[in-house]
C-alpha positions as CSV (number, residue, x, y, z in Angstrom):
1,P,44.2,21.9,19.5
2,I,42.5,22.0,22.9
3,S,44.2,24.0,25.7
4,P,45.5,21.9,28.6
5,L,43.5,24.2,30.9
6,A,40.3,23.2,29.1
7,T,40.9,19.4,29.6
8,H,41.2,19.3,33.4
9,R,37.6,18.1,33.8
10,P,34.5,17.5,31.7
11,T,32.0,20.3,31.3
12,T,28.8,19.0,32.8
13,M,26.6,21.9,33.5
14,D,23.0,20.6,33.9
15,Y,19.8,22.2,32.7
16,E,19.1,23.8,36.0
17,G,22.6,25.2,36.2
18,Q,22.1,26.7,32.7
19,K,18.9,28.3,33.9
20,L,20.7,29.7,37.0
21,A,23.7,31.0,35.0
22,E,21.4,32.8,32.6
23,A,19.4,34.4,35.4
24,L,22.5,35.4,37.3
25,F,24.0,36.9,34.1
26,F,20.8,38.9,33.5
27,F,20.3,40.2,37.0
28,I,24.0,41.1,37.6
29,I,24.1,43.2,34.5
30,L,20.8,44.8,35.2
31,A,21.7,45.6,38.8
32,F,25.1,47.1,37.9
33,G,23.5,49.1,35.1
34,A,20.7,50.5,37.2
35,V,23.1,51.5,40.0
36,G,25.4,53.0,37.5
37,W,22.6,54.9,35.9
38,V,21.4,56.4,39.2
39,Y,24.9,57.3,40.2
40,G,25.6,58.8,36.8
41,Y,22.4,60.7,36.9
42,I,23.3,62.2,40.3
43,K,26.8,63.1,39.1
44,Q,25.6,64.1,35.6
45,D,28.3,62.0,34.0
46,F,27.5,59.1,31.6
47,T,30.9,57.5,32.1
48,Y,29.8,56.3,35.5
49,V,27.0,54.3,33.8
50,F,29.5,52.7,31.4
51,Y,32.0,51.9,34.1
52,S,29.4,50.3,36.4
53,W,27.9,48.3,33.5
54,S,31.4,47.2,32.5
55,V,32.1,45.9,36.0
56,G,28.8,44.0,35.9
57,V,29.6,42.4,32.6
58,V,33.1,41.3,33.8
59,L,31.7,40.0,37.1
60,S,28.8,38.1,35.4
61,C,31.3,36.6,32.9
62,I,33.5,35.4,35.8
63,L,30.5,33.9,37.6
64,C,28.5,32.5,34.6
65,V,30.8,31.4,31.9
66,P,33.0,28.8,33.7
67,D,31.3,25.5,34.7
68,W,31.4,26.1,38.5
69,P,30.4,23.1,40.6
70,F,27.3,24.8,41.9
71,Y,25.9,24.6,38.4
72,N,26.0,20.8,38.5
73,R,23.7,20.1,41.4
74,H,20.9,18.4,39.3
75,P,22.6,15.8,37.1
76,V,20.5,14.4,34.3
77,K,19.4,10.8,34.8
78,W,19.3,9.2,31.4
79,L,17.0,6.2,30.7
80,E,18.5,2.8,29.9
81,S,19.1,2.3,26.2
82,V,16.4,0.5,24.3
83,P,17.6,-2.4,22.1
84,D,17.3,-1.8,18.4
85,R,14.2,-3.4,16.8
86,R,16.2,-4.3,13.7
87,D,18.5,-6.5,15.8
88,K,15.4,-8.5,17.1
89,E,14.1,-8.9,13.5
90,K,17.5,-10.2,12.4
91,E,17.5,-12.7,15.2
92,K,14.0,-13.9,14.4
93,S,14.8,-14.3,10.7
94,S,17.9,-16.3,11.3
Protein backbone atom coordinates (compact mmCIF):
# COMPACT_ATOMS: atom_id res chain seq x y z
CA PRO A 1 0.00 0.00 0.00
CA ILE A 2 1.06 3.54 -0.76
CA SER A 3 1.51 5.95 2.11
CA PRO A 4 -1.00 8.83 2.27
CA LEU A 5 1.97 11.19 2.40
CA ALA A 6 3.17 9.93 -0.97
CA THR A 7 -0.15 10.51 -2.71
CA HIS A 8 -0.55 14.24 -2.01
CA ARG A 9 0.68 15.23 -5.48
CA PRO A 10 2.21 13.58 -8.53
CA THR A 11 5.95 13.29 -8.86
CA THR A 12 6.85 15.28 -11.94
CA MET A 13 10.56 16.05 -11.74
CA ASP A 14 11.65 16.98 -15.24
CA TYR A 15 14.94 16.08 -16.89
CA GLU A 16 16.57 19.42 -16.07
CA GLY A 17 15.45 18.99 -12.46
CA GLN A 18 17.05 15.55 -12.33
CA LYS A 19 20.29 17.03 -13.66
CA LEU A 20 20.16 19.80 -11.05
CA ALA A 21 19.40 17.35 -8.22
CA GLU A 22 22.33 15.14 -9.19
CA ALA A 23 24.72 18.12 -9.39
CA LEU A 24 23.53 19.47 -6.02
CA PHE A 25 23.91 16.05 -4.41
CA PHE A 26 27.46 15.69 -5.74
CA PHE A 27 28.70 19.17 -4.85
CA ILE A 28 27.11 19.29 -1.39
CA ILE A 29 28.73 16.00 -0.38
CA LEU A 30 32.04 17.04 -1.95
CA ALA A 31 32.04 20.45 -0.22
CA PHE A 32 31.15 19.07 3.21
CA GLY A 33 33.69 16.29 2.83
CA ALA A 34 36.44 18.71 1.81
CA VAL A 35 35.71 21.13 4.66
CA GLY A 36 35.56 18.22 7.09
CA TRP A 37 38.85 16.86 5.78
CA VAL A 38 40.61 20.21 6.22
CA TYR A 39 39.16 20.71 9.71
CA GLY A 40 39.94 17.11 10.65
CA TYR A 41 43.50 17.53 9.38
CA ILE A 42 43.96 20.68 11.45
CA LYS A 43 42.52 18.99 14.56
CA GLN A 44 44.23 15.66 13.75
CA ASP A 45 40.94 13.79 14.30
CA PHE A 46 39.22 11.74 11.61
CA THR A 47 35.83 11.89 13.34
CA TYR A 48 35.43 15.51 12.20
CA VAL A 49 35.69 14.32 8.60
CA PHE A 50 33.00 11.71 9.19
CA TYR A 51 30.68 14.13 11.02
CA SER A 52 31.01 16.77 8.33
CA TRP A 53 30.46 14.25 5.54
CA SER A 54 27.42 12.86 7.38
CA VAL A 55 25.87 16.33 7.68
CA GLY A 56 26.46 16.81 3.94
CA VAL A 57 24.76 13.51 3.11
CA VAL A 58 21.72 14.33 5.26
CA LEU A 59 21.46 17.86 3.85
CA SER A 60 21.80 16.66 0.26
CA CYS A 61 19.16 13.97 0.83
CA ILE A 62 16.76 16.57 2.21
CA LEU A 63 17.39 18.85 -0.78
CA CYS A 64 17.64 16.27 -3.56
CA VAL A 65 15.38 13.32 -2.81
CA PRO A 66 11.94 15.00 -2.53
CA ASP A 67 10.41 16.41 -5.67
CA TRP A 68 10.63 20.09 -4.75
CA PRO A 69 8.86 22.58 -7.06
CA PHE A 70 12.12 24.14 -8.27
CA TYR A 71 12.92 20.80 -9.96
CA ASN A 72 9.82 21.18 -12.16
CA ARG A 73 10.61 24.38 -14.03
CA HIS A 74 11.07 22.77 -17.47
CA PRO A 75 8.06 20.54 -18.14
CA VAL A 76 8.38 18.09 -20.99
CA LYS A 77 6.21 18.98 -23.98
CA TRP A 78 5.09 15.74 -25.54
CA LEU A 79 4.15 15.45 -29.20
CA GLU A 80 0.61 14.70 -30.24
CA SER A 81 -0.08 11.01 -30.59
CA VAL A 82 0.20 9.56 -34.07
CA PRO A 83 -2.72 7.44 -35.23
CA ASP A 84 -1.91 3.77 -35.63
CA ARG A 85 -1.27 2.70 -39.26
CA ARG A 86 -3.09 -0.57 -38.70
CA ASP A 87 -6.31 1.35 -37.98
CA LYS A 88 -6.00 3.13 -41.34
CA GLU A 89 -5.38 -0.18 -43.13
CA LYS A 90 -8.48 -1.69 -41.51
CA GLU A 91 -10.58 1.30 -42.63
CA LYS A 92 -9.32 0.97 -46.22
CA SER A 93 -9.99 -2.78 -46.38
CA SER A 94 -13.54 -2.39 -45.05
